[in-house]
C-alpha positions in Angstrom: 56.7 76.1 88.9 53.2 77.0 90.2 50.8 74.5 88.6 48.7 77.2 87.0 46.9 76.4 83.7 45.9 78.4 80.7 43.0 77.4 78.4 43.9 76.5 74.8 40.6 75.6 73.1 39.4 72.7 75.2 42.9 72.0 76.5 44.5 73.3 79.7 48.3 74.0 79.5 51.1 75.0 81.8 52.9 78.4 81.5 55.9 76.8 79.9 55.8 74.4 76.9 58.7 72.0 76.8 60.4 71.8 73.4 61.1 68.3 72.3 63.4 69.2 69.4 66.4 68.0 71.4 65.1 64.5 72.2 66.9 62.0 70.1 69.3 64.7 68.9 71.5 66.4 71.6 69.7 64.4 74.4 69.7 60.6 74.2 66.7 58.6 75.5 67.9 58.4 79.1 68.6 62.2 79.3 65.3 62.9 77.6 63.4 60.8 80.1 65.1 62.6 82.9 64.2 66.0 81.5 60.6 64.9 80.9 60.3 63.5 84.4 61.7 66.7 86.0 59.5 68.9 83.8 56.3 67.1 84.9 57.5 67.0 88.5 58.0 70.7 88.3 54.4 71.3 87.3 54.7 71.2 83.5 52.2 69.4 81.3 52.6 70.8 77.7 55.1 69.0 75.5 55.9 70.2 72.0 57.4 68.1 69.2 57.1 67.5 65.4 57.3 64.5 63.0 60.3 66.1 61.4 62.4 66.2 64.6 65.3 65.5 64.1 65.6 64.8 60.3 68.5 67.3 60.0 70.8 65.0 62.0 72.9 62.6 59.8 71.4 59.1 60.1 68.0 60.4 61.4 64.9 60.5 59.3 62.5 62.4 61.5 60.3 61.1 64.2 63.1 60.4 66.6 61.7 62.9 69.1 58.1 61.5 68.9 59.6 58.0 69.4 61.4 59.1 72.6 58.2 60.8 73.9 56.1 57.8 73.0 58.5 55.5 74.9 58.4 57.8 77.9 54.6 58.0 77.9 54.4 54.2 77.7 56.9 53.6 80.5 55.3 56.2 82.8 51.7 55.5 82.1 50.8 59.2 82.3 49.3 59.9 78.9 46.1 61.6 80.3 48.2 63.9 82.5 50.1 65.6 79.7 49.2 67.7 76.6 51.1 66.5 73.6 51.5 68.8 70.6 53.1 67.6 67.3 53.2 68.9 63.7 52.6 67.8 60.2 54.0 68.9 56.8 57.8 69.2 57.2 59.0 65.6 57.3 61.1 64.9 54.2 58.9 62.0 53.1 55.6 63.6 54.1 56.0 67.3 53.0 53.1 69.6 52.5 49.5 69.7 53.6 47.5 67.7 51.1 44.7 65.7 52.6 46.5 62.4 51.8 49.7 63.6 53.4 47.9 64.7 56.6 46.1 61.4 56.8 49.3 59.4 56.4 51.4 61.6 58.7 48.9 61.6 61.7 48.8 57.8 61.8 52.6 57.6 61.7 52.9 60.2 64.5 50.3 58.3 66.6 52.3 55.1 66.2 55.6 56.7 67.3 53.9 58.5 70.2 52.3 55.2 71.2 48.9 56.9 71.8 45.5 57.0 70.0 45.1 60.8 70.1 47.2 63.9 69.7 46.1 66.9 71.9 47.2 69.7 69.6 48.1 69.1 66.0 49.9 71.9 64.1 50.3 72.5 60.4 54.1 73.0 60.6 54.5 75.2 57.6 51.8 76.7 55.4 51.5 75.0 52.0 50.1 77.6 49.7 49.8 75.1 46.9 46.9 73.6 48.9 43.6 75.5 49.4 42.9 76.1 53.1 39.6 74.2 52.7 41.4 71.0 51.8 43.7 70.8 54.8 41.2 72.2 57.3 38.6 69.6 56.1 41.3 66.8 56.5 42.1 68.1 60.0 38.4 68.3 60.9 38.1 64.6 59.8 40.9 63.8 62.4 39.1 65.7 65.1 35.8 63.9 64.3 37.6 60.5 64.3 39.0 61.3 67.8 42.7 61.2 66.6 43.2 64.9 67.3 41.6 67.1 70.0 42.5 70.6 68.8 44.3 72.1 65.7 46.8 74.9 65.4 49.1 76.6 62.9 52.8 77.3 62.8 54.7 79.5 60.3 51.6 81.0 58.5 51.0 84.4 57.1 48.4 86.8 58.6 46.4 86.5 55.3 46.3 82.7 55.3 45.5 82.6 59.0 42.6 85.0 58.5 41.5 82.9 55.5 41.7 79.7 57.5 39.7 81.0 60.4 37.0 82.4 58.0 36.7 79.0 56.3 36.3 77.2 59.6 33.6 79.6 60.7 31.8 79.4 57.4 31.9 75.6 57.0 31.6 74.7 60.7 34.8 72.7 60.7 37.6 72.6 63.3 39.3 75.9 63.7 42.9 76.9 64.7 43.0 77.6 68.5 46.7 78.3 68.6 49.5 79.8 66.6 53.2 79.0 66.9 55.2 82.0 65.7 58.9 82.7 65.8 58.9 85.3 68.6 61.4 86.5 71.2 63.1 89.7 72.6 65.5 89.8 69.6 62.9 88.8 67.0 59.7 90.8 67.5 58.8 91.6 63.9 58.4 87.9 63.2 55.1 88.1 65.1 54.1 91.6 66.1 52.0 93.5 63.7 49.5 92.0 61.3 49.9 88.4 62.4 49.5 89.2 66.1 46.5 91.4 65.3 44.7 88.6 63.5 45.4 86.3 66.5 44.1 88.8 69.0 41.0 89.6 66.9 40.0 85.9 66.7 41.1 84.8 70.1 43.9 82.6 68.8 46.6 81.9 71.5 50.3 82.2 70.6 52.8 79.6 71.7 56.1 81.1 70.5 59.1 79.0 69.4 62.7 80.2 69.6 61.6 81.8 72.8 65.2 82.0 73.9 66.7 82.7 70.5 68.6 79.4 70.2 70.0 80.0 73.7 71.1 83.6 73.2 68.6 84.9 75.7 69.9 82.6 78.5 72.7 85.2 78.8 75.5 82.6 78.3 76.6 84.2 75.0 78.7 87.2 75.7 81.4 89.1 73.8 84.6 87.0 74.0 83.0 83.8 75.2 82.8 80.5 73.4 79.9 78.1 74.1 80.0 74.4 73.3 76.5 73.9 71.8 75.0 72.6 68.6 73.1 75.9 68.4 76.0 78.3 69.3 76.4 79.7 65.7 72.8 80.7 65.6 72.8 82.3 69.0 76.1 84.1 68.7 74.9 86.1 65.6 72.8 88.3 67.9 76.0 89.7 69.5 76.9 91.4 66.2 73.7 93.5 66.2 73.0 96.7 68.2 69.9 95.1 69.7 71.5 91.9 71.1 73.9 93.5 73.6 71.2 96.1 74.5 68.7 93.4 75.3 71.2 91.5 77.4 72.0 94.6 79.5 68.3 95.1 80.1 67.8 91.5 81.0 70.7 91.6 83.4 69.2 94.6 85.2 65.8 92.9 85.6 67.3 89.6 86.6 69.4 91.2 89.3 66.3 92.9 90.7 64.5 89.6 91.1 67.5 87.4 91.8 66.4 85.5 88.8 68.1 83.8 85.8 68.3 85.8 82.6 66.4 83.1 80.7 63.6 83.3 83.2 63.2 87.0 82.6 63.3 86.6 78.8 60.5 84.0 79.1 58.5 86.2 81.6 58.6 89.1 79.1 57.2 86.8 76.4 54.6 85.3 78.7 53.3 88.8 79.5 52.9 89.8 75.8 49.3 90.0 74.4 47.9 86.7 73.0 50.8 84.6 74.4 49.6 81.5 76.3 52.9 79.7 76.8 56.4 80.1 75.4 58.3 77.0 74.2 61.8 76.3 75.5 63.8 73.1 75.4 66.2 71.7 77.9 69.0 69.2 77.0 69.7 68.5 80.7 67.7 68.5 83.9 70.0 71.3 85.2 68.7 73.7 82.5 65.1 73.2 83.6 64.7 75.3 86.8 65.3 78.6 85.0 62.6 77.7 82.4 60.0 76.5 84.9 60.5 79.6 87.1 58.7 81.7 84.4 55.4 80.7 86.2 56.4 82.5 89.3 58.0 85.7 87.9 55.7 88.7 87.4 57.6 91.7 85.9 56.6 95.2 86.8 55.3 97.7 84.2 58.6 99.6 84.5 60.6 96.4 83.8 58.4 95.5 80.9 58.9 99.0 79.5 62.7 98.7 79.9 62.7 95.4 78.0 60.3 96.7 75.3 62.6 99.7 74.7 65.8 97.7 74.6 64.3 95.2 72.1 62.6 97.8 69.9 
């Protein structure tokens, strides 16, 4: 991957954000370290996790991914070379966005990450029982204390995002610089429209999750195939839609023209969308990384982008 960087508030991030949801889940610590090493060696610097990863696994309580990343940072001594993003509000024992929850959660995340600051701190899910002023003031306190460099939102409505940005402007507190929406070639209405318009209007960068639709947009899920993956049920559902196979066909066409992987093309389409700074994709093994990192070097033509737009409409 070419070591290009995109500004995200005061941060500077690589064209692909590495998803940390698999660390401590489908990738053990040794595998996770290998993936993280290869990602950085390939030019990446933007690692995404959350305090809830991976509480859904029996025996886990959340924080496993942060712990793996913290151990890796400590062993490699490279904290200042990477941008670490994590999230607050979804961990079972620290749900919601009250000021007290945010204060407790950030300290727990910092401990697991073995660092004294988080580069990008997301509200994981909006908590409409809390006024935007309460959680933005709490987040601003973290920025002023040096515990957090920039703040961002994931899973928030256009209305609440607009309200949050207005509060930050009015009160002079930290403002959201990024938005993490569910967005990919087979799920466009989860971002496009009002939410994307608010982001564009206020200069908020999008860092989409499910960029490869749980693996569906890697092209390995085809009619009649069986894939051994923890996420295969989620990915295979797209085959039963009209859009899924149509998108795969368009991806195959573009991938063949560039001698590229299907996953690379899917990420390149996303990277070319208005407001998108860096899509998020995870790799369970080092072998899965090259197709993801290659997004930095693949520029799609207007004709190719139109083909993918029409197939995914």
